[in-house]
C-alpha positions as CSV (number, residue, x, y, z in Angstrom):
1,X,2.7,-7.1,-0.8
2,X,3.1,-9.8,-2.6
3,X,-0.1,-12.1,-3.2
4,X,-2.6,-10.1,-2.8
5,X,-5.8,-8.2,-4.7
6,X,-3.1,-5.0,-5.2
7,X,-1.0,-7.4,-7.4
8,X,-5.0,-8.2,-9.3
9,X,-5.2,-4.3,-9.7
10,X,-1.8,-4.1,-11.0
11,X,-3.2,-6.6,-13.3
12,X,-3.9,-5.4,-16.8
13,X,-2.3,-2.8,-19.5
14,X,-1.1,0.8,-19.1
15,X,-1.4,3.2,-21.4
16,X,1.8,4.9,-23.2
17,X,2.5,8.6,-22.9
18,X,3.9,10.1,-25.8
19,X,5.5,13.1,-23.9
20,X,5.5,11.3,-20.6
21,X,4.4,13.1,-18.4
22,X,0.5,11.2,-19.2
23,X,-0.6,14.9,-19.7
24,X,-1.6,13.7,-23.4
25,X,-3.8,10.3,-21.7
26,X,-7.4,10.3,-21.6
27,X,-10.3,7.4,-19.9
28,X,-13.3,7.9,-22.1
29,X,-16.5,7.3,-19.4
30,X,-20.4,7.9,-20.0
31,X,-20.0,11.1,-18.3
32,X,-16.8,12.7,-19.9
33,X,-13.5,12.2,-19.9
34,X,-11.0,12.3,-17.4
35,X,-7.6,13.1,-17.4
36,X,-5.1,10.0,-16.7
37,X,-3.8,12.3,-13.9
38,X,-7.1,13.3,-12.6
39,X,-7.9,9.7,-12.5
40,X,-8.4,7.9,-9.5
41,X,-6.7,4.1,-9.6
42,X,-8.3,2.2,-7.1
43,X,-11.6,2.3,-6.2
44,X,-12.7,2.7,-2.4
45,X,-13.7,-0.4,-2.8
46,X,-10.6,-2.0,-3.7
47,X,-9.0,0.4,-1.6
48,X,-11.3,-1.3,1.7
49,X,-10.0,-4.7,0.1
50,X,-6.4,-4.3,0.0
51,X,-5.9,-2.8,3.3
52,X,-7.8,-5.0,4.8
53,X,-5.2,-8.0,3.3
54,X,-2.2,-5.4,4.1
55,X,-3.3,-5.1,8.4
56,X,-3.8,-8.7,8.3
57,X,-1.0,-10.2,7.0
58,X,1.3,-7.8,8.9
59,X,-0.4,-8.5,11.6
60,X,-0.3,-12.1,10.4
61,X,3.5,-11.8,10.8
62,X,4.6,-9.6,13.6
63,X,2.3,-12.3,15.6
64,X,4.5,-15.5,14.6
65,X,7.8,-13.6,13.7
66,X,9.6,-16.8,13.9
67,X,8.0,-18.4,11.5
68,X,7.7,-16.5,9.0
69,X,11.2,-14.3,9.2
70,X,12.3,-16.1,6.2
71,X,10.9,-14.8,3.3
72,X,12.0,-16.9,-0.4
73,X,13.6,-14.1,-2.7
74,X,13.6,-11.4,0.5
75,X,17.2,-11.1,0.4
76,X,17.5,-9.1,-2.4
77,X,14.7,-6.9,-1.4
78,X,15.5,-3.6,0.3
79,X,15.3,-3.6,4.3
80,X,12.7,-2.2,6.0
81,X,12.9,0.9,7.5
82,X,11.2,2.6,10.3
83,X,8.2,4.7,9.5
84,X,9.1,8.1,10.4
85,X,5.1,9.6,10.4
86,X,3.6,6.4,13.1
87,X,7.7,7.0,14.9
88,X,6.7,10.4,15.9
89,X,3.3,9.3,17.2
90,X,5.4,6.4,18.9
91,X,7.8,9.0,20.7
92,X,5.3,11.0,21.5
93,X,3.1,8.8,23.1
94,X,6.4,7.2,24.6
95,X,7.3,11.1,26.2
96,X,3.8,11.1,27.7
97,X,3.7,7.9,28.9
98,X,0.3,7.2,27.2
99,X,0.0,2.6,27.4
100,X,-2.5,1.7,24.5
101,X,-2.0,-2.2,25.8
102,X,-4.7,-3.6,26.5
103,X,-5.6,-3.9,30.3
């Protein structure tokens, strides 16, 4: 999602790996070194902020598709695909007739 906190998280310097798989990169902390491949790169608070922004943007887009269907520069993007994990839920709910819509 462009122009969200994700871009803030992505900003900054990124390490260089001589061997290529980052097994040679370590992060120094007051509590000891952490191997780059074991490091969580987004904190719980950052992930929460990101997910709230993403959900709000997707909700807004789905609520107003006519106004937002054209995104400047979007022609060169990959076409979106249905998420298979969510589609399994859709198929299961359609099969058993679950209706989650408000009364």
